[in-house]
FIMARRO-821999 format. One record per atom (N, C-alpha, C, CB): residue in one letter; atom name; x, y, z; residue number from 0. Coordinates in Angstrom, 1 decimal. Glycine has a CB too. Example, Ala and Ser with C-alpha at 12.3 -4.5 7.8 and 13.67 -1.06 7.14 Angstrom:
A; N; 13.2; -5.7; 7.8; 0
A; CA; 12.3; -4.5; 7.8; 0
A; C; 13.2; -3.3; 7.8; 0
A; CB; 11.3; -4.5; 9.0; 0
S; N; 12.8; -2.2; 7.1; 1
S; CA; 13.7; -1.1; 7.1; 1
S; C; 12.9; 0.0; 7.9; 1
S; CB; 14.1; -0.6; 5.7; 1
//
This chain:
X; N; 150.6; 109.1; 134.4; 0
X; CA; 149.9; 108.7; 135.2; 0
X; C; 149.3; 109.6; 135.8; 0
X; CB; 150.4; 108.0; 135.8; 0
X; N; 147.7; 109.4; 136.0; 1
X; CA; 146.7; 110.4; 136.3; 1
X; C; 147.1; 110.7; 137.8; 1
X; CB; 145.2; 109.8; 136.2; 1
X; N; 146.6; 112.1; 137.7; 2
X; CA; 146.5; 112.1; 139.4; 2
X; C; 146.0; 111.6; 140.2; 2
X; CB; 146.2; 112.8; 139.9; 2
X; N; 146.3; 111.3; 141.3; 3
X; CA; 145.3; 110.4; 142.3; 3
X; C; 144.4; 111.4; 143.1; 3
X; CB; 146.2; 109.4; 143.5; 3
X; N; 143.0; 111.0; 143.3; 4
X; CA; 142.1; 112.0; 144.2; 4
X; C; 141.9; 111.5; 145.5; 4
X; CB; 140.7; 112.3; 143.5; 4
X; N; 141.6; 112.5; 146.2; 5
X; CA; 141.2; 111.7; 147.8; 5
X; C; 139.5; 111.5; 148.0; 5
X; CB; 141.7; 112.8; 149.3; 5
X; N; 139.3; 110.7; 148.3; 6
X; CA; 137.9; 110.2; 148.5; 6
X; C; 137.2; 111.2; 149.1; 6
X; CB; 137.9; 109.0; 149.3; 6
X; N; 137.6; 111.9; 149.9; 7
X; CA; 136.7; 113.4; 150.2; 7
X; C; 136.5; 114.1; 149.2; 7
X; CB; 137.2; 114.4; 151.2; 7
X; N; 137.0; 114.3; 147.9; 8
X; CA; 137.2; 114.8; 147.1; 8
X; C; 136.0; 114.7; 145.7; 8
X; CB; 138.4; 114.4; 147.1; 8
X; N; 135.7; 113.4; 146.3; 9
X; CA; 134.5; 112.5; 145.0; 9
X; C; 133.5; 113.1; 145.5; 9
X; CB; 134.2; 110.5; 145.0; 9
X; N; 132.4; 113.0; 144.7; 10
X; CA; 131.0; 113.4; 145.1; 10
X; C; 130.4; 112.2; 146.0; 10
X; CB; 130.0; 113.7; 143.7; 10
X; N; 129.4; 112.3; 147.0; 11
X; CA; 128.9; 111.7; 147.5; 11
X; C; 127.0; 111.7; 147.4; 11
X; CB; 129.6; 112.0; 148.5; 11
X; N; 126.8; 111.0; 147.7; 12
X; CA; 125.3; 110.8; 148.1; 12
X; C; 124.7; 110.2; 149.3; 12
X; CB; 124.7; 110.2; 147.1; 12
X; N; 123.3; 110.2; 149.8; 13
X; CA; 122.8; 109.8; 150.6; 13
X; C; 122.2; 108.5; 150.6; 13
X; CB; 122.2; 110.6; 150.8; 13
X; N; 122.1; 107.2; 151.0; 14
X; CA; 121.6; 106.4; 150.8; 14
X; C; 119.8; 106.2; 151.0; 14
X; CB; 122.5; 105.8; 151.4; 14
X; N; 118.9; 105.9; 150.1; 15
X; CA; 117.8; 106.0; 150.1; 15
X; C; 116.9; 105.2; 151.2; 15
X; CB; 117.5; 105.8; 148.7; 15
X; N; 117.9; 104.2; 151.2; 16
X; CA; 117.2; 103.4; 152.4; 16
X; C; 117.4; 103.5; 154.0; 16
X; CB; 117.4; 102.0; 152.0; 16
X; N; 119.1; 103.5; 154.0; 17
X; CA; 119.7; 103.7; 155.6; 17
X; C; 120.0; 105.2; 155.9; 17
X; CB; 121.1; 102.8; 155.9; 17
X; N; 120.2; 105.7; 154.6; 18
X; CA; 120.6; 107.5; 155.3; 18
X; C; 122.1; 107.7; 155.3; 18
X; CB; 120.1; 107.8; 157.0; 18
X; N; 122.9; 106.7; 155.2; 19
X; CA; 124.5; 107.0; 155.0; 19
X; C; 125.0; 107.7; 154.1; 19
X; CB; 125.3; 106.0; 154.8; 19
X; N; 125.9; 108.1; 154.3; 20
X; CA; 126.6; 109.0; 152.8; 20
X; C; 127.5; 107.9; 152.4; 20
X; CB; 127.6; 110.9; 153.1; 20
X; N; 127.5; 107.8; 151.0; 21
X; CA; 128.4; 106.9; 150.3; 21
X; C; 129.0; 107.8; 148.7; 21
X; CB; 127.4; 105.4; 150.0; 21
X; N; 130.1; 107.2; 148.7; 22
X; CA; 131.4; 108.0; 147.6; 22
X; C; 130.9; 107.6; 146.5; 22
X; CB; 133.0; 107.7; 147.7; 22
X; N; 131.0; 108.3; 145.2; 23
X; CA; 131.2; 107.7; 143.9; 23
X; C; 132.2; 106.7; 143.6; 23
X; CB; 131.4; 108.5; 143.1; 23
X; N; 131.8; 105.6; 142.9; 24
X; CA; 132.8; 104.6; 142.3; 24
X; C; 132.7; 104.5; 141.1; 24
X; CB; 132.7; 103.5; 142.7; 24
X; N; 134.0; 104.0; 140.6; 25
X; CA; 134.1; 104.0; 139.1; 25
X; C; 133.2; 103.2; 138.4; 25
X; CB; 135.4; 103.6; 138.6; 25
X; N; 132.6; 102.1; 138.8; 26
X; CA; 131.9; 101.0; 138.4; 26
X; C; 130.5; 101.8; 138.1; 26
X; CB; 131.8; 99.8; 139.6; 26
X; N; 129.9; 102.9; 138.9; 27
X; CA; 128.8; 103.8; 139.0; 27
X; C; 129.0; 104.9; 138.0; 27
X; CB; 128.5; 104.4; 140.4; 27
X; N; 130.0; 105.0; 137.2; 28
X; CA; 130.3; 106.2; 136.6; 28
X; C; 129.2; 106.2; 135.3; 28
X; CB; 132.0; 106.3; 136.3; 28
X; N; 128.9; 105.6; 134.9; 29
X; CA; 127.7; 105.7; 133.6; 29
X; C; 126.6; 105.9; 134.4; 29
X; CB; 127.4; 104.2; 132.5; 29
X; N; 126.3; 105.5; 135.4; 30
X; CA; 124.9; 105.5; 136.3; 30
X; C; 124.8; 106.2; 137.7; 30
X; CB; 124.5; 104.1; 136.5; 30
X; N; 125.5; 107.3; 137.6; 31
X; CA; 125.6; 107.8; 138.9; 31
X; C; 124.0; 108.8; 139.2; 31
X; CB; 127.0; 108.8; 138.9; 31
X; N; 123.5; 109.1; 138.1; 32
X; CA; 122.2; 109.9; 138.4; 32
X; C; 121.4; 109.0; 139.0; 32
X; CB; 121.4; 110.6; 137.2; 32
X; N; 121.2; 107.7; 138.5; 33
X; CA; 120.5; 106.7; 139.1; 33
X; C; 120.7; 105.9; 140.2; 33
X; CB; 120.3; 106.1; 138.3; 33
X; N; 121.7; 105.8; 141.0; 34
X; CA; 122.3; 105.2; 141.6; 34
X; C; 121.7; 106.1; 143.1; 34
X; CB; 123.8; 105.2; 141.1; 34
X; N; 121.0; 104.8; 143.6; 35
X; CA; 119.9; 105.6; 144.8; 35
X; C; 120.5; 104.9; 146.6; 35
X; CB; 117.7; 104.9; 144.4; 35
X; N; 121.1; 103.8; 146.4; 36
X; CA; 121.4; 102.7; 147.3; 36
X; C; 122.8; 102.5; 147.6; 36
X; CB; 121.0; 101.6; 146.9; 36
X; N; 123.1; 102.2; 148.9; 37
X; CA; 124.8; 102.3; 149.3; 37
X; C; 125.2; 101.2; 148.8; 37
X; CB; 125.3; 102.5; 151.0; 37
X; N; 124.3; 99.6; 148.8; 38
X; CA; 124.7; 98.3; 148.7; 38
X; C; 123.5; 97.6; 148.2; 38
X; CB; 125.3; 97.8; 150.1; 38
X; N; 123.8; 96.2; 147.9; 39
X; CA; 123.0; 95.5; 147.6; 39
X; C; 122.0; 95.3; 148.8; 39
X; CB; 123.6; 94.5; 147.1; 39
X; N; 122.8; 95.1; 149.8; 40
X; CA; 121.5; 94.9; 151.2; 40
X; C; 120.6; 96.1; 151.2; 40
X; CB; 122.2; 94.9; 153.1; 40
X; N; 121.0; 97.0; 150.9; 41
X; CA; 120.0; 98.1; 151.3; 41
X; C; 118.9; 98.3; 150.1; 41
X; CB; 120.8; 99.6; 151.5; 41
X; N; 119.3; 98.1; 148.9; 42
X; CA; 118.5; 97.8; 147.8; 42
X; C; 117.4; 96.8; 148.2; 42
X; CB; 119.4; 97.3; 146.6; 42
X; N; 117.7; 95.6; 148.4; 43
X; CA; 116.9; 94.3; 148.6; 43
X; C; 116.1; 94.4; 149.9; 43
X; CB; 117.9; 93.0; 148.8; 43
X; N; 116.6; 95.2; 150.8; 44
X; CA; 115.7; 95.9; 151.9; 44
X; C; 114.7; 96.7; 151.8; 44
X; CB; 116.2; 96.5; 152.7; 44
X; N; 115.3; 97.8; 150.9; 45
X; CA; 114.0; 98.7; 150.3; 45
X; C; 112.8; 97.9; 149.6; 45
X; CB; 114.6; 99.6; 149.2; 45
X; N; 113.1; 97.0; 148.5; 46
X; CA; 112.1; 96.7; 148.0; 46
X; C; 111.0; 95.7; 149.0; 46
X; CB; 112.7; 96.2; 146.9; 46
X; N; 111.8; 94.6; 149.7; 47
X; CA; 111.6; 93.7; 150.9; 47
X; C; 110.5; 94.7; 151.7; 47
X; CB; 113.3; 93.3; 151.9; 47
X; N; 110.7; 96.0; 152.5; 48
X; CA; 110.3; 96.8; 153.0; 48
X; C; 108.9; 97.2; 152.7; 48
X; CB; 111.0; 97.4; 153.0; 48
X; N; 108.8; 97.6; 151.1; 49
X; CA; 107.5; 98.1; 150.9; 49
X; C; 106.7; 97.0; 150.8; 49
X; CB; 107.4; 99.0; 149.7; 49
X; N; 107.0; 95.8; 150.2; 50
X; CA; 106.1; 94.6; 150.2; 50
X; C; 105.6; 94.4; 151.8; 50
X; CB; 106.9; 93.3; 149.6; 50
X; N; 106.3; 94.4; 152.8; 51
X; CA; 105.6; 93.9; 153.8; 51
X; C; 104.7; 95.3; 154.3; 51
X; CB; 106.5; 93.2; 154.9; 51
X; N; 104.8; 96.1; 154.1; 52
X; CA; 104.2; 97.4; 154.5; 52
X; C; 102.8; 97.2; 153.7; 52
X; CB; 105.1; 98.9; 154.1; 52
X; N; 102.7; 96.7; 152.8; 53
X; CA; 101.6; 96.4; 152.0; 53
X; C; 100.5; 95.2; 152.5; 53
X; CB; 102.1; 96.0; 150.7; 53
X; N; 101.4; 94.4; 153.0; 54
X; CA; 100.9; 93.3; 153.5; 54
X; C; 100.2; 93.3; 155.0; 54
X; CB; 102.1; 92.4; 153.5; 54
X; N; 101.1; 94.7; 155.4; 55
X; CA; 100.3; 94.7; 157.0; 55
X; C; 98.8; 95.3; 156.9; 55
X; CB; 101.2; 95.8; 158.1; 55
X; N; 98.3; 96.0; 155.9; 56
X; CA; 97.3; 96.7; 155.9; 56
X; C; 95.8; 95.5; 155.5; 56
X; CB; 97.6; 97.9; 154.8; 56
//
């Protein structure tokens, strides 16, 4: 059985939208370099925020 790791030992990044730190997840193993957001909520809010900023001009 593989040795367990503490969550603090895993790599982490800061979310591009909210700025919170989030840790590596196994489902992101192949895409870790491309992961920018901590959640679907931040990803969708980031897309909507760009549209709203353009509409205000």
